[in-house]
C-alpha positions in Angstrom: 126.5 85.2 69.9 125.6 86.7 66.5 121.9 86.0 67.3 122.0 87.9 70.7 124.4 90.5 70.0 123.7 93.9 68.1 125.4 97.1 67.9 123.2 100.1 68.3 122.5 102.1 65.6 123.2 105.7 65.9 122.0 108.0 63.1 124.1 111.2 62.2 120.9 112.6 60.0 122.5 111.8 56.7 120.3 109.7 54.7 121.8 106.4 53.0 125.1 106.4 55.1 126.5 103.0 54.3 128.7 103.2 57.4 125.8 104.3 59.8 125.8 101.0 61.9 129.4 101.1 62.7 130.7 104.9 62.4 130.0 106.0 66.0 132.0 102.8 66.9 135.0 104.1 64.5 134.5 107.6 65.7 134.8 106.6 69.4 138.1 104.4 68.8 139.4 107.5 67.0 138.6 110.0 69.7 140.0 107.9 72.4 143.1 107.3 70.6 143.8 111.2 69.9 142.4 111.8 73.7 145.2 109.5 75.4 148.1 109.0 73.1 150.6 111.8 72.6 152.9 110.7 69.6 156.5 111.3 69.4 158.1 113.8 66.8 158.0 111.1 63.9 154.7 109.7 62.3 154.0 107.1 59.7 151.0 107.4 57.4 150.1 103.9 55.4 147.1 102.0 54.2 146.0 99.2 56.3 143.2 96.5 55.8 140.7 95.4 58.6 139.9 91.5 58.1 136.4 90.4 56.6 135.3 87.7 58.6 132.1 86.5 56.6 129.7 89.0 58.0 128.5 92.4 56.4 131.1 94.7 56.4 130.5 98.2 55.2 133.1 99.4 52.6 134.1 95.9 51.7 136.9 95.9 49.2 139.4 93.5 47.6 143.2 94.5 47.2 145.1 91.5 46.0 148.6 93.1 46.7 147.7 93.5 50.5 148.8 90.6 52.9 145.1 90.8 54.1 143.4 91.3 50.6 139.6 91.5 51.4 138.2 93.8 54.1 137.7 97.4 54.9 140.7 99.8 54.1 141.9 102.1 56.6 144.4 104.9 56.2 146.3 105.0 59.3 148.7 107.4 61.2 151.2 105.5 63.7 153.9 106.9 66.1 157.1 105.5 64.5 158.7 105.3 68.0 156.2 103.4 70.0 154.4 101.6 67.1 151.3 102.8 68.6 148.2 103.8 66.0 147.3 107.2 66.9 144.6 108.2 64.1 142.8 106.8 61.0 140.5 107.3 58.4 138.3 104.8 56.7 138.0 104.6 53.1 134.1 105.3 52.0 134.3 104.9 48.2 135.4 107.5 45.5 132.3 110.0 45.6 132.2 110.2 49.7 135.9 110.7 49.6 135.8 113.4 47.0 133.6 115.4 49.3 135.7 115.4 52.3 137.6 118.4 53.9 140.4 120.0 52.0 139.5 118.2 48.7 139.6 120.7 45.9 140.6 123.6 47.9 142.8 126.0 46.0 145.7 127.7 46.9 148.9 129.2 45.3 149.9 125.6 43.9 146.7 125.0 42.6 143.6 122.6 43.6 144.4 120.0 46.6 143.9 116.2 45.0 142.5 113.7 47.2 145.7 111.8 48.2 146.9 115.3 49.6 143.7 116.1 51.4 143.5 112.5 52.9 147.0 113.2 54.3 146.2 116.6 55.7 143.1 115.1 57.3 145.1 112.1 58.7 147.8 114.7 60.6 145.4 117.4 61.0 145.3 117.1 65.1 149.1 117.8 64.9 148.7 121.0 62.7 150.8 123.6 64.2 153.5 121.4 66.0 156.4 123.5 64.5 157.0 126.7 66.4 158.7 128.9 64.0 161.2 131.2 65.5 162.2 134.6 63.5 163.8 135.9 61.4 162.1 134.9 58.2 163.3 134.9 54.6 161.7 134.3 51.2 162.2 130.9 49.2 161.9 130.8 45.7 160.4 127.5 44.1 160.2 128.1 40.4 159.6 124.5 39.7 156.0 124.1 41.2 154.2 124.8 38.0 155.4 126.8 34.8 152.5 129.3 35.2 152.9 130.0 38.5 155.1 132.3 40.0 155.7 130.9 43.4 157.1 132.6 46.5 156.9 131.3 50.2 157.8 133.5 52.9 159.2 130.9 55.5 160.6 131.2 59.1 164.2 129.7 60.1 163.1 126.5 61.7 164.8 123.6 63.6 163.5 119.9 62.6 163.5 119.0 66.2 160.7 121.7 67.1 158.3 119.9 64.8 156.8 116.5 63.8 158.2 114.6 60.6 155.8 112.6 58.6 157.0 109.8 56.8 155.0 108.1 53.9 155.1 106.3 50.6 154.8 107.4 47.2 151.0 107.0 47.1 150.9 110.1 49.7 154.2 111.7 48.4 154.1 114.6 46.0 155.9 118.0 45.9 152.4 119.7 46.6 151.7 117.5 49.6 155.1 118.1 51.2 154.5 122.0 50.6 151.0 121.5 52.2 152.1 120.0 55.4 155.0 122.5 55.7 152.6 125.6 55.7 150.7 123.6 58.5 153.6 123.0 60.4 154.8 119.6 59.8 157.9 118.3 58.0 157.8 115.2 55.7 160.3 112.5 54.2 158.2 111.1 51.1 158.9 108.8 48.1 158.0 111.0 45.3 157.9 109.9 41.7 159.9 111.9 39.2 156.5 112.3 37.0 154.8 113.9 39.8 153.6 117.4 39.1 156.3 120.1 40.3 159.0 117.5 40.7 162.3 119.4 40.0 163.8 116.8 37.5 165.6 119.4 35.7 167.4 120.9 38.7 168.2 117.4 40.0 169.6 116.2 36.8 172.3 118.9 37.1 173.6 117.2 39.9 173.1 113.4 38.9 173.6 113.8 35.3 176.8 111.9 35.3 175.1 108.6 36.2 171.4 109.2 35.3 172.0 111.2 32.2 171.9 109.9 28.5 175.5 110.2 27.4 177.4 107.1 26.8 179.6 107.9 30.0 176.3 107.9 32.1 175.2 104.4 30.6 178.7 102.9 31.2 178.4 103.9 34.9 175.2 102.7 35.2 176.1 99.3 33.9 179.1 99.1 36.5 176.9 99.7 39.5 
């Protein structure tokens, strides 16, 4: 079968594109998914692996911690209600990913990093899915960056009017959550406390009795 079957090569005019042989196939799959599946209000973004079966594979990589450790890494978006894959993006190597849309764009929170840019691209088809009613109010966010006086003019919104993205800590950050909100998407993310802009001091006021450094806090942690 391998001797008689071959995928047609469709060039996009880019010299040296390692994905040239399969790019049209992946692009067509993505277009068909987006055209035929309308996801629910709840989306999930994560990483997936396309298994290597012993033949040439552009983007072949090894990630030992994955259930399928060898193959092509995809960043996928699924509808959490139906379980259907609705969008994805191939990992094309460090240099090519750094040249993609949104990377390095500067806004009031600073330049957009690679993980936030990737998240934005994955959910871009659903930008603006929140219909913002009036009236408006001002939300002051002093903890984003010590050198930036950050104020956002937001609208009163109901979460049931927009989509919600669920993500783990690889995608999650304060800046990513704010970027998604500005594009009309709510988010539920694991955000590490060391992430830039994390309001650690503000939260410690609430959880100091357990997470603090006092003897009473240590005693409570031991008893848990």
